[in-house]
N, C-alpha and C positions, 0 to 999 in steps of 0.2 A: 346664167346669162351674165357675161362680161358688160360692165358699163364702159362706154366710149369717151375718150377723151381726145379733143383735137388740140395740137400744139402748134401755134403759129409763130414763126421765128425765122428771120433771114440767115441766121447763123446755124449752119448744118451741125456744127459740135453741139450747141444747145439742144437741137431737136433730137439727136441721136441720143444724147445721155439721159435727157428728160423721158423720151419714149421708151427707152430701154429699162430704165428704173421702175417707171409706172407699170410697165408689162410684167415686170418681176412682182409687183404687188398684186397683180391679177385684172388689171385693167386692159382693154383694147385701144390702142393708141393709133391715131392717124397724124399727119404732119403735114404742113403747109410752109412754103417759103416766103410768102408775102401775104398782105391782107386781102387782096383780091381773090386769089386762090383759096384763102381760108373761107372766105364769105361763100363762096361757090360750094365748097366741101361741106359747110354748115347746112346749107340748103338741101344737099344731095344725101348727106349721112345721118342728119339730126343727131349729133352728138349729145352727151349728157353734160359735158363741161367744156369750156374754153379756156385755154392757157395763152396768152398772147403777149408778144413783145409790142413796143409802142412805136420805136423807129424801124419801119420797113419799107421796101419799095412798093410802088403802084397804090398802095393804101396802107396807111398807118393804123396802128392799134386803135387809136381814138376813134377814128372814122368807121372802122370795122366794128366796133361795138355800138357806135351810133346807129349803124345801119341795121346790126342785129335787133336792138332794142325797138326798131320800127315795126317789126313783125309780132303780132299778138302771141303767136306760137312759140316765140323765143325770148318774150320779156322775162321769163324766170330762168333762163339759162345761166347757170352759175360762171362767173367769169373771174380769171386771175390774171392780173397784170405782172409780167415777168420782165424787168427792165432794168437796164443800167442808170436810167435817171433817178437821181435821189432827192431832187428839189422838192421842198414842201408845196409849190404851186403844182408841180406835176402830179404829186399824189391827190391834192384836192381836185384837179381836173380828171384824173382817172376815177375818182368816186362819182363825180358828177356826171361823167358819161355812162354810168351804170356798171362800173367794176365792182366786185364784192370784196376782192383782196389785192393789195399791192405789195409785191415782194421785189427787193432790189437785188441785182446781180452784184457780187458774186451771193449765190443761196445755197442753202443746205438741201439736199434731195430728200432728206427725211422729214424736214419741216414742210417742204411742198406736198409731200405725201399725205401728211397730216391734214394739211388745209384740203388738198382734194378730197379727201374722206369725209370732213367734216361737211363741206358744201353739198356733197352728193347726199349724204345722209339726211341732210336737212331738206334738200330738194325733194326727195323722195317722200319725206313725210308731208311736207306740203302738198304734193300731189295726191298722196292717199287720203289726206283730209279733205281736199277739194272734191275728189271723187265721191267721198261719203256724204257731203253736202249736196251733191247732186241728186241723192236719192234719200231725201230726209224720212220718207215714211216706210222705207224698207225694213223689213223685219231683221233684228240681228241674228246672225248666224251663230247659233249655239250648239250645233250638232258636233258631238265629238268624233274625232278622226283617229284612226290607228296608223302610226308611222314606224316603220321597221328600220331602226338606226343602230349602227354599228357603236360600240363604245368611243371610239375615236370621234366619229361624228357628234355624238353627245358631249364629248370634251370640247369640241370646236364651237358647237351650238352654245354652250353654257359661257364660253368667252366671248361669242358675238353678242349676247343678251347683255353681258357686261360692259359692252361698248368698245370692245378691244379691235384694232385693225388686223389685217391678215399678218403683217409683219410681227405685231406684238404677239398674236396667237402663236405663230411660228416660234418666237423666242420662248414663249411659256411652255409650249409643248416639245421644244426642240426639233422642230421640223421646217422645212424651207417654205417660203412664201407660196411657191408654185404648187406645193403639196397641200397646203392649206386652202388654196384656190380650188383644188381638185374636190376637196372635201365639202366645200361651200357649195360647189356647183351641184354635187350629189345631194346636199341637203335641198337645193332649189327644185331638183327633179322629183325627190321623194315627197316633198310637201306641196308641189305644184304653185311654188311662188316665183315672183320675177325678180325681187331685189331683197336687199339685207333688211330693209324696214319692215316688209311684209313678214320675212322669215322671223323676225325678232317678236313681232306681235303675235303671229301664229304660235311661237313656242311659249308665249306667255300665257295666250288665252287657253290653249291645249295642256298646259302643264308638263311640256315635254321636258324643260329643265328640271322642274320638280321631280319628275320620274326618274331623271338621270340622278338626282340627289339621294332619293330613297334607295335606288339600286346599289349606291356605293356605300351606304351606311352599314 
């Protein structure tokens, strides 16, 4: 299951370049040309992360994030400000309004992708911990499961556990990011998990990576 990123920017070129790059990294991308449209799409599609410009028509990025943070279900939505404004006062205001990261234009797409992955991984871990705390007396799941993985899936899984992104795994295995995303999707299906954090935890608990290591010895 691909994670969804919403990109809000009145510059069509920025929207296109960022969405295409992140889609090549395995994300599902939505785009909005102004803050008002972005807010409506957030409520409709519930994206996992928001990337927003500051200077936009109808509603600027500050107001967009302020309204997002007013909704309890969106208070933990990761937010990246992507803007041409470089003044210290603007960065301070961005963080005070609820932004997680402030990147100035021009920016590097690889750095943006790394920030996106870091924020999404953290958000998923927080969600998992919260869900576990909701059931404090639930018995731990210790039942061993059997997962039939191909050798390539084992290779990808080991690098996921090591904390590498799809692009980094592709570089390590000499495969495209799209191919890596297909392997990750297959791992999700075979293990019945919904995100990378759950997959990594399952791999560690069930010893899936250890079995890979022993099979290669």
